[in-house]
C-alpha positions in Angstrom: -0.5 -36.7 107.6 3.0 -36.1 106.2 4.3 -32.7 106.1 7.4 -31.5 104.0 8.4 -27.9 104.1 11.3 -27.1 101.7 14.5 -29.1 101.0 17.6 -28.8 103.0 21.2 -29.2 102.1 21.0 -33.0 102.1 18.1 -32.8 99.8 19.9 -30.6 97.4 22.8 -33.0 97.3 20.4 -35.9 96.5 18.6 -33.9 93.8 21.9 -32.8 92.2 22.9 -36.5 92.1 19.5 -37.4 90.5 20.0 -34.8 87.8 23.8 -35.3 87.2 24.6 -31.7 87.8 23.1 -28.3 88.1 19.5 -28.1 89.4 17.3 -25.2 88.5 14.6 -25.7 91.0 13.5 -28.1 93.7 11.4 -28.6 96.7 8.0 -27.8 98.1 6.8 -24.3 98.7 4.8 -24.9 101.7 3.1 -27.9 103.3 2.2 -30.9 101.1 -0.5 -33.4 102.2 -0.2 -37.1 101.7 -3.6 -37.8 100.0 -5.4 -41.1 100.6 -3.8 -43.7 98.4 -1.1 -41.3 97.1 2.4 -41.3 98.5 4.1 -38.1 99.5 4.9 -35.8 96.6 7.8 -36.8 94.4 10.5 -34.2 94.0 10.8 -32.6 90.6 14.2 -31.6 89.2 15.1 -29.5 86.1 18.6 -28.9 85.0 19.9 -25.6 83.6 22.0 -26.7 80.6 20.0 -26.9 77.3 20.5 -29.0 74.2 18.7 -27.6 70.9 15.7 -29.6 69.8 15.5 -30.1 66.0 12.0 -29.2 65.0 11.5 -32.2 62.8 12.4 -34.6 65.7 9.0 -34.0 67.3 5.6 -34.8 65.7 6.4 -36.2 62.3 4.2 -38.8 60.8 3.7 -41.3 58.0 0.8 -40.8 55.5 -0.1 -43.7 53.1 -2.4 -43.3 50.1 -5.5 -44.3 52.1 -5.3 -41.5 54.7 -7.7 -38.6 54.1 -6.4 -35.6 56.1 -9.5 -33.7 55.0 -11.7 -36.1 56.9 -9.7 -35.4 60.2 -8.5 -31.8 59.5 -9.0 -30.4 63.0 -7.3 -33.4 64.7 -4.3 -33.2 62.2 -3.8 -29.6 62.8 -4.1 -29.9 66.4 -0.7 -31.8 66.4 1.0 -29.4 64.1 3.0 -32.0 62.0 6.5 -30.9 61.4 7.2 -33.6 58.7 5.2 -36.2 56.7 6.6 -39.3 55.0 5.1 -40.6 51.9 4.3 -43.3 50.7 5.5 -45.5 53.8 5.7 -49.1 54.5 4.8 -51.8 51.9 2.7 -49.1 50.1 5.9 -47.8 48.7 7.3 -51.2 47.9 4.2 -52.2 45.9 3.2 -49.1 44.0 4.9 -46.7 41.6 5.7 -43.2 42.8 3.4 -41.2 40.3 2.7 -37.6 39.6 -0.9 -38.1 40.7 0.3 -39.5 44.0 2.8 -36.7 44.6 0.1 -34.2 43.8 -2.2 -35.8 46.4 0.7 -35.8 49.0 1.3 -32.1 48.3 -2.3 -31.4 49.2 -1.9 -33.4 52.5 1.1 -31.3 53.3 -0.7 -28.0 52.7 -3.7 -29.1 54.8 -1.4 -30.2 57.6 0.1 -26.7 57.8 3.1 -24.6 56.4 5.5 -26.2 59.0 5.2 -29.7 57.5 8.3 -30.8 55.6 8.2 -33.6 53.0 10.0 -37.0 53.0 9.4 -39.0 49.9 10.2 -42.6 49.6 11.4 -43.9 46.2 10.5 -47.3 44.9 13.2 -49.9 45.1 11.6 -53.4 45.3 9.7 -54.7 42.2 6.6 -56.8 42.6 6.0 -57.0 38.9 8.4 -56.7 35.8 7.2 -53.3 34.7 7.6 -51.7 38.1 9.0 -48.2 38.1 11.9 -48.8 40.4 14.8 -47.9 38.1 17.1 -44.9 38.6 15.4 -43.0 35.7 12.1 -43.5 37.5 13.6 -41.9 40.6 14.7 -39.0 38.5 11.2 -38.7 37.0 9.8 -38.5 40.5 12.1 -35.6 41.3 11.0 -33.8 38.1 7.4 -34.3 39.0 8.1 -33.0 42.4 9.8 -29.9 40.9 6.9 -29.3 38.5 4.5 -29.3 41.4 6.7 -27.0 43.5 7.0 -29.8 46.1 10.1 -29.2 48.2 11.4 -32.6 49.4 13.6 -32.3 52.4 14.7 -35.9 52.1 14.4 -38.7 49.5 14.4 -41.9 51.3 15.6 -44.7 49.0 13.2 -47.6 49.5 11.7 -49.1 52.6 12.9 -51.8 54.9 15.3 -53.5 52.4 16.6 -55.8 55.0 13.3 -57.7 54.7 13.3 -58.1 50.9 15.4 -61.3 50.9 13.2 -62.9 53.7 9.6 -61.6 53.2 9.8 -61.1 49.5 11.6 -64.3 48.7 14.6 -62.8 46.9 17.9 -63.7 48.5 19.8 -61.5 46.1 18.8 -58.4 48.1 21.8 -57.9 50.3 23.0 -54.8 51.9 25.7 -54.4 49.1 23.0 -54.6 46.5 20.8 -52.1 48.1 23.9 -49.8 48.4 24.3 -50.0 44.7 20.7 -49.1 44.1 21.0 -46.2 46.6 23.9 -44.8 44.7 22.2 -45.2 41.4 19.0 -43.4 42.5 20.9 -40.7 44.2 23.0 -40.0 41.2 19.8 -39.8 39.0 17.9 -37.5 41.3 21.0 -35.2 41.8 20.9 -34.7 37.9 17.5 -33.1 38.4 18.0 -31.6 41.8 21.7 -30.9 42.8 20.6 -29.9 46.3 18.7 -33.0 47.1 19.4 -34.9 50.3 19.1 -38.6 50.7 18.0 -40.9 53.6 18.4 -44.7 54.1 18.4 -47.6 54.6 15.2 -47.4 56.7 15.7 -50.9 58.1 12.7 -52.6 59.6 14.0 -52.9 63.2 17.4 -52.6 64.9 17.0 -56.2 66.4 16.7 -59.3 64.2 19.4 -58.5 61.7 18.4 -54.9 61.0 21.5 -53.5 62.7 23.8 -55.7 60.7 22.2 -54.7 57.4 22.5 -50.9 58.5 26.2 -51.5 59.4 26.9 -53.1 56.0 25.2 -50.2 54.3 27.3 -47.7 56.2 30.4 -49.5 55.1 29.5 -49.4 51.5 27.6 -46.0 51.3 28.8 -43.9 54.2 30.0 -41.3 51.8 26.6 -40.7 50.1 23.9 -41.0 52.8 22.9 -37.7 54.4 20.4 -39.1 57.0 20.9 -42.6 58.4 17.5 -44.1 59.1 16.0 -47.1 60.8 12.5 -48.1 62.2 11.5 -48.9 65.8 8.9 -51.6 66.4 9.9 -53.3 69.7 6.9 -55.5 70.3 4.1 -57.5 68.8 1.5 -56.2 71.1 1.7 -59.4 73.3 4.0 -58.2 76.2 2.8 -57.2 79.5 2.3 -53.4 79.7 5.3 -52.8 82.0 7.7 -54.5 79.7 6.1 -52.8 76.7 6.6 -49.5 78.2 10.2 -50.1 79.3 11.1 -50.8 75.7 11.0 -47.1 75.0 14.5 -46.7 76.6 16.1 -48.6 73.9 15.9 -45.8 71.4 18.5 -43.9 73.4 20.9 -46.7 73.0 20.3 -46.9 69.3 21.0 -43.3 68.7 24.4 -43.7 70.5 25.2 -46.9 68.7 24.6 -45.6 65.3 26.5 -42.3 65.8 29.4 -44.3 67.0 29.2 -46.4 63.8 29.3 -43.3 61.7 32.3 -41.9 63.5 34.2 -45.2 63.3 36.9 -45.0 60.4 37.1 -48.8 60.3 33.3 -49.4 60.0 32.5 -46.3 57.9 35.8 -46.1 55.7 34.2 -43.9 53.0 32.3 -41.5 55.1 34.3 -40.7 58.2 34.2 -37.1 59.1 31.1 -36.3 57.1 28.2 -34.7 58.9 25.5 -37.4 58.6 22.2 -37.0 60.6 20.2 -39.7 62.2 16.5 -40.4 62.1 13.7 -42.9 62.7 11.2 -42.8 59.9 8.7 -45.2 61.3 8.1 -46.0 64.9 5.2 -47.5 67.0 5.0 -49.8 70.0 3.7 -52.8 68.0 4.2 -53.9 64.4 0.8 -55.8 64.4 -1.4 -53.4 62.4 -4.3 -56.0 62.8 -4.8 -55.5 66.5 -5.4 -52.4 68.6 -3.5 -53.7 71.8 -0.5 -51.4 72.4 -1.4 -49.4 69.2 -4.7 -47.7 70.1 -4.5 -47.7 73.8 -3.0 -45.6 76.7 0.1 -47.7 76.9 0.9 -47.1 73.2 0.4 -43.3 73.7 2.8 -43.1 76.8 5.4 -45.3 74.9 5.0 -43.0 71.8 5.5 -39.9 74.0 8.5 -41.2 75.7 10.2 -42.4 72.4 9.6 -39.2 70.8 11.0 -37.2 73.7 14.0 -39.4 73.9 14.7 -39.0 70.1 14.4 -35.2 70.4 16.6 -35.1 73.5 19.1 -37.3 71.8 19.5 -35.0 68.9 17.7 -37.0 66.2 17.2 -34.9 63.0 13.9 -36.7 62.0 11.3 -38.7 63.8 8.1 -40.0 62.0 5.4 -41.8 63.9 3.5 -44.6 62.2 0.9 -43.3 61.4 -1.0 -40.1 61.2 -4.5 -41.5 60.5 -5.8 -45.0 61.1 -4.1 -47.8 59.2 -5.4 -50.7 61.1 -4.6 -50.3 64.7 -2.1 -47.6 63.9 -2.9 -43.9 63.8 -3.9 -40.9 66.0 -7.5 -41.4 64.9 -9.3 -44.3 63.2 -10.7 -44.0 59.7 -13.9 -42.5 61.1 -12.0 -39.8 62.8 -12.4 -41.2 66.3 -9.6 -40.0 68.5 -7.1 -42.5 70.1 -4.9 -41.7 73.2 -1.9 -41.1 70.9 -3.7 -38.1 69.5 -3.7 -36.4 72.9 -0.1 -37.3 73.5 1.1 -35.7 70.3 -1.1 -32.6 71.1 1.1 -32.2 74.2 4.3 -33.1 72.4 3.9 -30.1 70.0 5.0 -27.8 72.8 8.4 -29.6 73.2 10.4 -26.8 71.5 13.6 -24.9 71.9 16.1 -26.5 74.2 15.8 -29.8 76.0 16.8 -29.7 79.7 17.8 -32.6 81.9 14.8 -33.4 84.0 13.5 -36.0 86.4 11.9 -36.9 89.7 12.4 -38.9 92.8 9.7 -41.3 91.6 10.8 -43.8 89.0 7.1 -44.3 87.8 7.1 -40.6 86.6 8.9 -40.0 83.3 9.9 -36.3 83.1 11.1 -34.2 80.2 11.6 -30.4 80.0 12.1 -28.0 77.3 12.8 -24.2 77.5 11.9 -21.5 75.0 11.2 -17.8 75.1 11.0 -17.5 78.9 8.6 -20.4 79.1 9.4 -23.9 80.6 7.4 -26.9 79.4 7.5 -30.0 81.6 5.9 -33.2 80.2 5.2 -36.1 82.7 4.0 -39.6 82.1 2.7 -41.4 85.0 3.2 -45.0 84.0 1.9 -46.4 87.4 -1.5 -47.9 87.6 -2.3 -45.6 90.6 -2.3 -41.8 91.2 1.1 -40.2 92.0 1.8 -37.0 93.7 4.4 -34.5 92.4 5.7 -31.3 94.0 5.3 -28.6 91.4 7.9 -26.0 92.3 10.7 -25.1 90.0 13.1 -22.3 91.1 13.1 -19.3 89.0 9.7 -20.1 87.4 6.0 -19.8 88.2 3.6 -22.6 87.4 0.9 -21.1 85.0 -0.9 -24.1 83.7 -1.4 -27.8 84.1 -3.3 -30.2 81.8 -3.6 -33.9 81.9 -5.3 -36.7 80.0 -6.0 -40.5 80.5 -7.5 -43.2 78.4 -10.8 -42.1 79.6 -10.3 -38.6 78.1 -9.9 -40.1 74.8 -12.8 -42.5 75.2 -15.0 -39.5 76.1 -13.5 -37.3 73.2 -13.2 -34.7 76.0 -10.7 -31.9 76.5 -7.6 -32.6 78.7 -8.4 -32.0 82.4 -7.0 -28.8 83.9 -5.4 -29.4 87.2 -5.6 -26.9 90.0 -2.4 -25.1 90.3 -0.9 -26.1 93.7 2.4 -26.9 95.4 1.6 -30.6 95.1 -0.2 -32.1 92.1 -2.0 -35.4 91.9 -1.3 -37.1 88.6 -3.9 -39.6 87.5 -3.0 -43.3 87.0 -1.6 -44.0 83.6 -1.8 -40.3 82.5 0.3 -37.7 80.6 0.5 -34.2 82.0 1.8 -30.9 80.6 3.0 -28.3 83.1 3.7 -24.8 81.9 5.9 -22.4 83.7 6.8 -18.7 83.2 10.2 -17.4 84.1 10.2 -15.1 87.2 12.5 -12.0 86.8 15.5 -12.1 89.1 15.4 -9.9 92.1 
């Protein structure tokens, strides 16, 4: 039996090093038992300096034509979508943006709740000669949206144009050509709505040429884009679980890389000094819609949670998961409304609001994130290990008032998350996500 009672000066120095600065609360308030098969409790650390979380950086989603929110209304509202993107992916490449489609999208927004903002994708690529992909068609879409009273937060010009030359067999689609189309559609929409904001280029992935296309777009269109966007699909669903989970960290590097690009006067000669946001308008662990592995399982849910939290902490202005409702293996629920683990993850993520705080633990298998708002502290912890892990729950200045966790079995049983007993040491199930809620304790 191991007993740990409090943390001394050496422990505080260690925790300060782990958090990179100020530590809000540490240690164990009393004896902690080493449970059978569970190591001594990891130390939880939470910093004091906060970074504002943009509301639309958490729990945004994509909604194609074939997603009926009305059939999964309870599940959709349980994640409180902050933004919806329509029509995403190849759907927007292959179909015109019509009044009827926008009316249907408006209904989806209303069903999702008043907090949901709209991102609308214009048509750029033409699969037929009479496709409505001209600047005047983009302007008509803006008029249709205005006639419906549909407030569009961002018009995203096209979808994954870096793939047009390869996947669509048209080598004329360079970043320079896309930039010309972006300018033309933007100018047309501004004639209808002078306050409109524009996102792009929504490249397919940062790796494999996507970053080069995005950089060329910034060079030619840095003065007209309001939100620089790209997609995150790091795997094909074939990687081992540990490697797939580890790929979540790359989004932090991408945020830094593209912010540096926007600030560089040599690489962004037309737009240096402009306030341009950054966002990911599609993300999921695997791009293979035809298979459930790493899309419909617990690994996918933990990856989605970690990626979302890193985007929010990194100051992203927009993050939209693919997808809201089943599109092959993608989606929080399947087309029959059966929940997947990702649904449970985003139900917990909706509480990540206010200010993000530096957080961590002494156990690298536990991924920890914290947010503070209105005297409440939310701590989200993913146990990525395949065995239970123990965690000391104490945070100085706060009292633990709630603890819920879920596993793949929770989703399989369509059950409510498990309430953990509030104790000094918590046992987090294998491959689980846990939300701890704390209330501030008045000083003195």
